[in-house]
matplotlib code that plots the C-alpha trace (Angstrom):
import matplotlib.pyplot as plt

x = [-2.2, -5.1, -4.4, -7.4, -8.1, -8.3, -5.4, -5.2, -2.1, -1.1, 1.8, 2.0, -0.7, 0.9, 4.2, 7.0, 9.9, 12.3, 9.3, 6.8, 3.3, 0.9, -2.6, -6.0, -9.1, -12.7, -14.3, -16.0, -16.3, -13.5, -12.4, -13.0, -11.1, -12.1, -15.6, -18.5, -22.0, -21.2, -19.3, -15.7, -13.2, -15.8, -16.3, -19.3, -20.7, -20.3, -21.7, -24.7, -25.2, -25.0, -27.0, -29.8, -29.7, -28.6, -26.7, -26.2, -29.2, -28.8, -25.6, -25.4, -22.9, -23.6, -20.7, -18.3, -19.6, -19.8, -16.1, -15.2, -17.0, -15.2, -11.8, -12.7, -13.8, -11.3, -8.2, -4.9, -1.7, 1.1, 3.8, 6.2, 6.6, 3.0, 2.9, 0.1, 0.4, -0.3, -2.5, -4.1, -6.5, -3.7, -5.4, -3.8, -5.4, -9.0, -8.3, -5.9, -8.7, -10.7, -7.7, -7.5, -11.2, -10.6, -7.6, -9.7, -12.5, -10.0, -8.5, -11.9, -12.0, -9.1, -7.5, -3.8, -4.1, -6.7, -4.9, -5.6, -2.8, -3.0, -1.2, 2.4, 2.1, 0.4, 3.3, 5.8, 4.1, 4.0, 7.7, 8.6, 6.8, 9.2, 11.7, 14.2, 14.0, 15.9, 15.5, 16.8, 15.4, 13.0, 9.3, 7.3, 3.8, 1.6, 1.3, -0.7, -0.8, 3.0, 5.4, 7.1, 9.8, 8.5, 11.9, 15.0, 15.8, 19.1, 22.1, 20.3, 21.3, 18.7, 20.0, 23.6, 22.9, 21.6, 17.8, 15.9, 12.5, 10.1, 12.1, 9.7, 10.5, 9.8, 10.9, 12.1, 14.7, 13.5, 9.8, 7.7, 6.0, 3.2, -0.1, 1.8, 0.2, 2.1, 1.9, 3.7, 6.2, 6.9, 7.6, 9.9, 11.9, 12.4, 15.0, 17.7, 20.7, 23.5, 21.2, 20.9, 17.8, 18.0, 15.6, 15.0, 14.5, 13.0, 14.0, 12.8, 15.5, 17.2, 16.5, 16.7, 15.8, 18.7, 19.3, 20.4, 21.7, 20.9, 22.4, 19.9, 20.9, 19.3, 17.5, 17.1, 14.7, 16.3, 14.2, 16.0, 19.3, 20.0, 22.9, 23.9, 25.6, 28.7, 26.6, 24.3, 21.4, 20.0, 19.2, 16.7, 16.4, 13.2, 13.2, 9.8, 6.8, 7.1, 5.8, 9.1, 9.3, 7.6, 9.9, 13.0, 11.8, 11.2, 14.8, 16.0, 14.0, 15.6, 19.0, 17.8, 16.6, 19.8, 21.9, 20.6, 19.8, 16.6, 17.1, 15.5, 15.9, 13.6, 14.5, 11.5, 12.9, 12.4, 10.2, 7.3, 5.1, 4.0, 1.6, -0.9, -0.5, 3.2, 2.6, 0.0, 2.2, 5.2, 3.0, 1.8, 5.3, 4.7, 0.9, -1.4, -4.0, -6.9, -5.4, -6.4, -3.5, -5.4, -9.0, -10.2, -13.1, -15.1, -17.6, -21.1, -19.9, -19.5, -18.8, -15.4, -12.7, -10.4, -7.0, -6.0, -2.8, -2.1, -0.6, 3.0, 3.9, 7.0, 8.3, 7.5, 7.6, 11.4, 11.6, 12.9, 12.0, 12.5, 11.2, 12.8, 10.5, 10.6, 8.8, 9.6, 7.9, 4.5, 1.5, 2.4, 5.2, 2.7, 0.4, 3.1, 4.6, 1.2, 0.0, 3.1, 3.0, -0.6, -0.1, 3.0, 5.3, 7.7, 8.8, 8.8, 11.7, 12.3, 10.0, 6.4, 5.6, 4.3, 0.6, -0.8, -4.1, -6.0, -6.5, -6.2, -7.4, -5.8, -8.3, -8.0, -10.0, -8.9, -6.4, -3.6, -4.9, -5.6, -7.0, -5.9, -8.8, -9.1, -11.6, -11.1, -9.4, -6.8, -7.8, -5.2, -6.1, -7.5, -10.0, -8.1, -7.3, -3.6, -3.5, -2.4, 0.7, 1.6, 2.0, 3.8, 6.8, 7.0, 10.4, 10.8, 14.4, 15.1, 18.1, 19.8, 21.8, 24.8, 24.1, 24.0, 27.1, 29.0, 27.7, 25.8, 22.6, 20.9, 17.8, 19.8, 21.8, 18.7, 17.2, 20.4, 20.3, 16.7, 17.5, 20.6, 18.7, 21.0]
y = [3.3, 0.9, -2.6, -2.8, -2.8, 1.0, 2.7, 6.2, 8.1, 11.7, 11.9, 14.7, 13.9, 12.2, 12.6, 11.2, 9.9, 9.6, 8.4, 7.3, 8.3, 8.0, 7.4, 6.7, 5.0, 5.1, 1.6, 0.0, -3.2, -5.2, -4.0, -6.7, -6.9, -8.6, -9.7, -10.8, -10.1, -6.5, -3.8, -4.7, -2.9, -1.8, -2.9, -5.1, -2.2, 0.3, -2.2, -2.8, 1.0, 1.6, -1.3, -1.0, 2.8, 2.7, 6.0, 8.9, 11.2, 14.3, 13.1, 12.6, 10.0, 9.8, 12.1, 9.6, 6.7, 8.9, 9.8, 6.1, 5.3, 8.1, 6.9, 3.4, 4.5, 7.3, 7.4, 6.7, 6.6, 8.9, 7.3, 5.4, 2.6, 1.5, -1.8, -1.7, -5.5, -6.2, -3.1, -2.2, 0.3, 2.2, 2.9, 0.2, -1.6, -0.3, -0.9, 2.0, 4.3, 3.1, 4.1, 7.4, 8.1, 7.4, 9.7, 12.4, 11.8, 12.2, 15.3, 16.9, 17.4, 19.9, 18.4, 17.6, 15.0, 12.9, 10.7, 7.4, 4.9, 2.6, -0.8, 0.3, 3.3, 1.1, -1.4, 1.4, 2.5, -1.0, -1.4, 2.0, 1.7, -1.2, 1.5, 0.9, 1.7, 3.2, 6.8, 10.3, 10.6, 13.5, 14.1, 16.1, 17.3, 19.3, 22.7, 25.5, 23.6, 23.1, 20.3, 21.2, 19.7, 19.2, 18.1, 16.1, 13.3, 14.0, 12.1, 11.1, 12.0, 14.7, 16.3, 16.0, 17.5, 20.7, 20.3, 22.2, 22.4, 24.6, 24.2, 24.1, 21.5, 22.9, 19.9, 16.3, 15.2, 18.0, 17.1, 20.0, 19.4, 21.7, 19.9, 16.8, 14.5, 12.8, 9.4, 10.7, 12.6, 9.4, 7.4, 10.0, 10.8, 7.1, 5.0, 2.4, 3.0, 4.8, 6.5, 10.2, 12.4, 16.1, 18.5, 22.1, 24.1, 27.4, 28.7, 31.7, 34.4, 33.0, 35.0, 32.3, 28.6, 26.2, 22.5, 19.9, 16.5, 13.8, 10.3, 7.8, 5.4, 2.8, 4.8, 3.6, 5.9, 7.2, 7.6, 9.1, 10.3, 11.4, 12.6, 14.5, 17.7, 19.1, 22.0, 19.7, 19.8, 16.5, 16.5, 14.2, 14.5, 12.8, 12.3, 10.7, 9.1, 5.5, 2.4, 2.1, 5.8, 5.4, 2.7, 4.6, 7.8, 6.0, 4.7, 8.2, 9.5, 6.9, 8.3, 11.8, 10.8, 8.9, 11.9, 13.9, 16.9, 18.9, 20.5, 18.7, 19.8, 18.0, 18.7, 18.1, 20.1, 18.3, 15.7, 15.1, 13.2, 9.6, 7.6, 9.5, 6.9, 7.6, 11.3, 10.7, 8.1, 10.5, 13.4, 11.1, 11.3, 15.0, 15.2, 13.9, 11.2, 12.4, 15.7, 16.1, 15.8, 16.3, 15.9, 14.5, 16.7, 14.7, 17.5, 16.1, 12.6, 11.5, 12.7, 14.2, 11.8, 13.1, 11.5, 11.9, 11.4, 8.0, 9.7, 8.4, 11.9, 11.5, 15.1, 17.9, 21.7, 21.6, 20.3, 22.9, 21.9, 23.5, 22.1, 23.1, 23.3, 24.6, 24.4, 20.7, 19.9, 18.5, 16.5, 14.4, 16.9, 19.7, 17.7, 17.0, 20.5, 22.1, 20.1, 20.7, 24.4, 24.7, 23.2, 25.3, 22.2, 23.4, 26.5, 26.3, 27.8, 28.1, 29.0, 28.3, 24.6, 23.0, 23.4, 20.0, 20.0, 17.1, 13.4, 10.8, 7.2, 4.5, 2.2, -0.6, -0.1, -3.4, -5.9, -3.9, -0.3, 2.2, 5.6, 8.1, 10.3, 13.2, 12.2, 14.7, 17.8, 18.0, 20.2, 21.3, 21.1, 24.6, 23.6, 25.4, 23.7, 23.6, 26.7, 26.4, 28.5, 26.3, 26.7, 29.9, 29.3, 31.1, 32.4, 32.9, 32.4, 32.4, 30.6, 32.4, 31.0, 32.6, 30.7, 27.4, 28.1, 29.0, 26.0, 28.2, 27.1, 30.2, 28.2, 25.7, 28.6, 30.4, 27.1, 26.6, 30.2, 29.6, 26.3, 27.7, 30.8, 33.2]
z = [0.6, 0.4, -0.6, -3.0, -6.7, -6.5, -4.8, -3.4, -4.4, -4.0, -6.3, -8.8, -11.3, -14.1, -12.3, -14.4, -12.4, -15.3, -17.1, -14.5, -15.2, -12.2, -13.3, -11.9, -13.2, -13.6, -13.5, -16.4, -18.4, -20.0, -23.4, -26.0, -29.3, -32.5, -33.6, -31.5, -30.6, -29.8, -31.7, -32.6, -30.5, -27.9, -24.4, -23.6, -21.6, -24.5, -27.1, -25.0, -24.5, -28.2, -29.5, -26.8, -26.6, -23.0, -23.4, -21.0, -21.0, -23.1, -24.8, -28.6, -29.4, -33.2, -34.1, -32.5, -34.6, -37.7, -37.3, -36.8, -40.1, -41.9, -40.7, -41.9, -45.3, -46.1, -44.0, -45.7, -43.5, -44.5, -42.4, -44.6, -42.0, -42.4, -44.3, -46.9, -47.0, -43.4, -43.0, -46.3, -44.8, -43.1, -39.8, -37.7, -34.8, -34.1, -30.4, -30.4, -31.4, -28.3, -26.2, -28.0, -27.2, -23.5, -23.6, -25.2, -22.6, -19.8, -21.5, -21.9, -18.1, -18.4, -15.3, -15.7, -13.0, -14.8, -17.3, -19.1, -19.4, -22.4, -22.2, -22.8, -20.4, -17.7, -18.1, -17.6, -14.4, -13.0, -13.7, -12.3, -8.9, -8.2, -7.3, -10.1, -13.8, -16.7, -17.5, -16.4, -12.9, -12.7, -12.0, -14.6, -14.8, -17.1, -15.4, -16.9, -20.1, -20.4, -19.7, -16.4, -14.3, -10.7, -9.5, -10.5, -8.1, -6.4, -7.8, -11.0, -14.6, -14.7, -11.5, -12.5, -16.0, -14.3, -14.7, -12.1, -10.6, -12.6, -15.8, -18.8, -21.4, -24.9, -26.8, -26.4, -29.0, -31.3, -31.0, -29.6, -26.3, -27.2, -26.5, -25.4, -22.8, -20.0, -21.7, -24.8, -22.7, -20.7, -23.8, -25.3, -22.2, -21.2, -22.9, -22.3, -20.1, -22.0, -24.6, -24.8, -24.7, -25.6, -23.8, -24.8, -21.7, -20.7, -17.3, -15.4, -15.3, -18.5, -21.6, -24.2, -24.3, -24.2, -24.7, -22.1, -23.0, -20.5, -20.6, -19.4, -16.6, -14.2, -11.6, -8.1, -6.3, -3.1, 0.1, 3.1, 4.4, 8.0, 10.1, 13.2, 12.0, 13.6, 15.0, 16.9, 14.5, 13.4, 9.7, 7.9, 4.2, 3.0, -0.8, -1.3, 0.5, -0.5, 1.3, 3.1, 4.2, 7.5, 8.7, 7.5, 9.1, 12.4, 12.3, 11.6, 14.6, 16.7, 15.7, 16.5, 20.0, 20.7, 19.6, 22.5, 20.2, 20.4, 17.0, 14.0, 10.4, 7.9, 4.3, 1.9, -1.0, -4.3, -2.7, -5.1, -2.6, -2.7, -0.5, 1.6, 4.4, 4.7, 5.2, 7.9, 9.6, 9.7, 11.0, 13.8, 15.4, 16.2, 16.8, 19.5, 18.7, 16.7, 15.4, 11.7, 9.3, 6.1, 4.9, 1.6, 0.3, -2.2, -3.0, -3.4, -4.2, -0.6, 2.9, 3.6, 5.0, 7.7, 8.2, 11.8, 13.8, 15.2, 18.2, 18.2, 19.4, 21.5, 21.5, 23.9, 23.6, 23.8, 20.2, 17.8, 14.2, 10.8, 7.5, 4.2, 1.2, -2.4, -5.7, -5.9, -2.6, -3.7, -2.5, 0.5, 1.2, 1.3, 3.5, 6.1, 6.0, 6.0, 9.0, 11.1, 10.2, 11.2, 14.6, 15.3, 15.4, 12.7, 11.0, 7.2, 5.4, 1.6, -1.3, -2.2, -2.6, -5.8, -5.1, -5.7, -3.8, -5.3, -4.7, -7.5, -7.5, -9.6, -11.1, -13.7, -16.9, -18.3, -17.2, -18.9, -18.9, -16.1, -15.6, -13.0, -12.0, -9.6, -6.9, -4.1, -2.9, -0.1, 2.8, 5.3, 9.0, 9.0, 6.2, 3.4, 0.1, -0.8, -3.1, -6.8, -6.1, -3.1, 0.6, 1.7, 4.0, 7.3, 6.2, 2.4, 1.2, -2.6, -4.1, -7.0, -9.9, -8.3, -5.1, -7.1, -9.1, -5.9, -4.0, -1.4, 0.2, 1.7, 2.6, 4.7, 6.2, 7.3, 8.8, 10.8, 12.1, 13.3, 15.0, 16.7, 17.7, 15.9]

ax = plt.figure().add_subplot(projection="3d")
ax.plot(x, y, z, "-o")
ax.set_aspect("equal")
plt.show()
């Protein structure tokens, strides 16, 4: 991840980890409030554009300003909590309308991964990337126009309550999620430790919707677990691609080498992704110098950017490796799994991955707001974009409700069979 004012991320767009919204931005002037030489509530850039007619060619902005005037002249708030004394016009802070316009502008792109973060949501994001926050512990995204669970984090309230990848959230505390944006979903799902949120869920294979109560808690994002199994297989479970993941993965590989095993199981199920640099660094342990891990395709905006192996590769053809994936494996997980599958390093076992094939960039709009904007597409080493329905494993193994209820893990069992040559 670049240490600059703009940061490349490849998390699920608008991923919410128990309320995290990942966003990106699109540069601009500083939003100014109050009165001045420009237009109240407008940025200096926007004010100059309007007053001096420096507008985008072929775009008629007059409906926007007409609507603004109508709101000023006619709108009366219906919410009883609005104070007519402190806010006699009933339309609140005009700055909120500026944020709303930017949200609408981002939404007009019809891209679930391009999202504007007003001050409160930007603050939530900043708090959450510290790795500890209060919430329920799951990643969500807008998928095909509906609020969808990418994956619950293992050991969190969401996971323990039975929420699963691909669950559709119909309502949050009785409020419909129809047409909801990630920012609103974040604010509704988040809450203080000990409080309860009620989620109405639709799940494939279950006839009717049902409710799940989740008690919020302090969430510490887990990163990696590893062990030498009794059957001689070394297992690494990577739960996200954070800034510390490469170092933790290197330590796990040290344990693998010291164990004397030649059988490596990498579990990326439920891993929603993270930093691009982390996935490239981890792939470098298995690929020679210069091999393409992933390419960023910027269309006609700029030349493609290939991310190549750093050449740590310490393993030979004797390595036997299986990667477990499912619908919760997204972004950086798909990059790593797709690269090692392409070069024949690992066999993929499980179900289709999430299908997040785009790059977002996080840019400050003001000192306290951000915009997440899609700036490129991920291309796998063969030149193919990660498909919307995800990467297809070499060996497809479904997990049924009966398996879950009985504690069986047929995906893990099949991976073990492949590694042991059974």
